[in-house]
C-alpha positions in Angstrom: 11.1 10.7 15.3 9.4 11.6 12.1 5.8 12.8 11.8 3.4 11.7 9.1 4.0 13.2 5.7 2.3 16.6 5.1 0.0 15.2 2.4 -1.7 12.9 4.9 -2.6 15.6 7.3 -6.2 16.0 6.2 -6.9 12.4 7.1 -5.8 12.5 10.7 -9.1 12.5 12.4 -9.8 9.3 14.3 -12.8 8.1 12.2 -10.6 8.3 9.1 -7.5 6.4 10.2 -8.1 3.7 7.6 -7.7 6.4 4.9 -4.5 7.6 6.5 -2.9 4.2 6.3 -4.0 3.4 2.8 -3.6 6.6 0.8 -7.3 7.4 0.5 -10.1 8.7 2.7 -12.9 7.5 0.4 -14.9 4.4 1.0 -14.4 1.4 -1.2 -16.5 0.6 -4.2 -19.2 -2.1 -3.9 -20.4 -4.8 -6.2 -17.1 -5.8 -7.8 -15.5 -9.2 -7.2 -12.6 -8.7 -4.8 -9.4 -10.6 -5.8 -7.3 -11.4 -2.8 -4.5 -8.8 -2.5 -2.8 -10.4 0.5 -3.4 -12.7 3.4 -5.8 -11.0 5.8 -6.4 -11.5 9.5 -9.1 -10.0 11.7 -7.3 -7.9 14.3 -7.3 -9.0 17.9 -8.9 -6.8 20.5 -6.8 -3.7 20.9 -5.4 -3.4 24.4 -4.2 0.2 24.8 -2.2 -0.9 27.8 -0.1 -3.4 25.9 3.4 -2.2 25.3 4.2 -1.7 21.6 7.1 -4.2 21.8 4.8 -6.9 23.1 2.1 -6.3 20.5 4.7 -6.4 17.7 6.3 -9.6 19.2 2.8 -11.3 19.2 2.2 -10.2 15.6 5.5 -11.6 14.5 4.9 -15.1 16.0 5.1 -17.8 13.4 6.7 -15.5 10.8 10.1 -16.0 9.4 12.1 -12.8 9.6 13.0 -11.6 6.2 16.4 -9.9 5.6 15.3 -8.0 2.6 12.3 -7.5 0.3 11.6 -10.3 -2.0 9.9 -10.1 -5.4 8.8 -6.6 -6.3 11.1 -4.8 -8.8 14.5 -3.2 -9.0 13.2 0.3 -9.7 10.0 2.3 -9.2 9.5 2.5 -13.0 9.7 -1.3 -13.3 7.3 -1.8 -10.4 4.7 0.4 -11.9 5.0 -1.1 -15.3 4.6 -4.6 -13.9 1.5 -3.5 -12.0 0.0 -2.1 -15.1 0.8 -5.2 -17.1 -0.9 -7.2 -14.4 -4.0 -5.0 -14.5 -4.2 -5.1 -18.3 -3.8 -8.9 -18.4 -5.9 -9.4 -15.2 -3.0 -11.5 -13.8 -3.9 -11.7 -10.2 -0.9 -13.9 -9.4 1.4 -11.0 -10.4 -0.1 -8.7 -7.7 1.0 -10.9 -4.8 4.7 -10.7 -5.9 4.6 -6.9 -6.1 2.9 -6.3 -2.7 4.5 -6.2 0.8 3.7 -9.5 2.6 2.9 -10.0 6.2 6.4 -10.9 7.3 7.9 -7.9 5.5 5.3 -5.7 7.0 6.0 -7.1 10.5 9.8 -6.9 10.4 10.8 -4.3 7.8 8.0 -1.8 7.5 6.0 -1.5 10.7 8.8 -0.8 13.2 9.7 2.5 11.6 6.5 3.8 10.0 5.2 7.0 11.7 1.7 5.5 12.2 3.2 2.8 14.5 4.8 5.5 16.7 3.3 8.3 19.0 1.0 10.1 18.7 -0.7 7.5 16.4 0.4 4.3 18.0 -1.6 1.9 15.8 -1.1 -1.7 16.7 0.5 -4.0 14.0 -2.6 -6.1 13.9 -4.9 -3.2 13.3 -2.7 -1.5 10.7 -2.2 -4.8 8.8 -6.0 -5.4 8.8 -6.7 -1.9 7.5 -4.0 -2.0 4.9 -5.3 -5.4 3.6 -8.9 -4.3 3.4 -8.2 -1.1 1.5 -5.7 -2.8 -0.7 -8.1 -5.5 -1.7 -10.8 -2.9 -2.4 -8.4 -0.8 -4.4 -7.2 -3.7 -6.6 -10.8 -4.6 -7.3 -11.6 -1.1 -8.4 -8.5 -1.0 -10.7 -9.4 -4.3 -12.3 -13.0 -3.2 -12.8 -11.9 0.1 -14.4 -9.0 -1.0 -16.5 -8.7 -4.8 -16.3 -8.5 -6.5 -19.7 -8.9 -3.2 -21.6 -6.4 -1.6 -23.9 -4.8 1.6 -22.6 -1.6 3.5 -23.1 0.7 4.3 -20.2 2.8 7.5 -20.7 4.6 7.9 -17.4 4.1 8.8 -13.7 4.8 11.5 -11.2 5.4 11.1 -7.4 5.8 13.4 -4.5 9.4 14.7 -5.0 10.2 14.3 -1.3 9.9 10.7 -0.3 9.8 9.8 3.4 12.8 8.3 5.1 11.8 5.7 7.7 14.7 3.9 9.1 16.3 1.8 6.3 13.2 2.4 4.2 12.4 5.1 1.6 8.6 5.5 1.1 7.3 7.0 -2.1 3.9 8.5 -2.7 1.4 9.6 -3.5 2.1 8.8 -7.2 -0.1 9.5 -10.3 0.1 7.5 -13.5 -0.9 9.0 -16.9 -3.2 6.7 -18.8 -5.2 7.1 -22.0 -7.9 4.8 -23.3 -8.1 6.8 -26.5 -5.6 9.4 -27.9 -8.0 12.2 -26.8 -8.7 10.7 -23.4 -5.6 11.1 -21.3 -5.6 11.6 -17.5 -3.6 11.2 -14.4 -5.0 8.8 -11.8 -3.8 7.6 -8.4 -3.9 3.9 -9.1 -2.1 2.5 -6.1 -0.9 3.5 -2.6 2.5 4.0 -1.1 5.7 2.3 -2.4 8.5 1.1 -0.1 12.1 1.1 -1.3 14.7 -0.9 0.7 18.2 -1.8 -0.4 17.4 -1.3 -4.1 14.1 -3.3 -4.1 10.6 -1.7 -4.5 7.3 -3.1 -3.5 3.8 -1.6 -3.0 2.7 -1.1 0.6 -0.9 -1.0 -0.6 -3.1 -1.0 -3.7 -5.5 1.6 -2.2 -6.3 4.2 -4.9 -8.4 7.2 -5.8 -10.7 5.7 -8.5 -14.0 6.7 -6.6 
């Protein structure tokens, strides 16, 4: 059994579990129009006595089991470039194709992520709700900061030790180098974790560090 990555350790207090899941411990920005990042559902009442398998089975009801990730990109570099193109063009439709959907979360991601296992034991409904909320907030902030504006992308860096979670490789945190002017270049955390599975890459979340 794997523990949470070392870079998430500072978020592990109970009031900050949303930050743990979404790559950020900061509250979301207010006032911006929030484009839908993914389908969201209010989590059902958490029953601590409900077995994990039962909670997951209920969450999966009505979902078609995917055999692999769909959409996304064939490399981490291509995924990041497509995301940045979407931000620059304010192409909200593109973001849905790059982000883990509910069925992929339920069948391919949740069963092996450390936050679904002891000692965290987050239910699939609660984890999905928190991921969706923070992802929507993060995408709004990214569009507010960079959407429709000219900027230059000069590469990215990620934690050199990705997490192995069953058949998944999870990358992050990642920083992208952007410049609005030749003299204004900086590295920003513009999105959350990335899942790699059988040669396909998708974002787990669009939560970021733009606060």
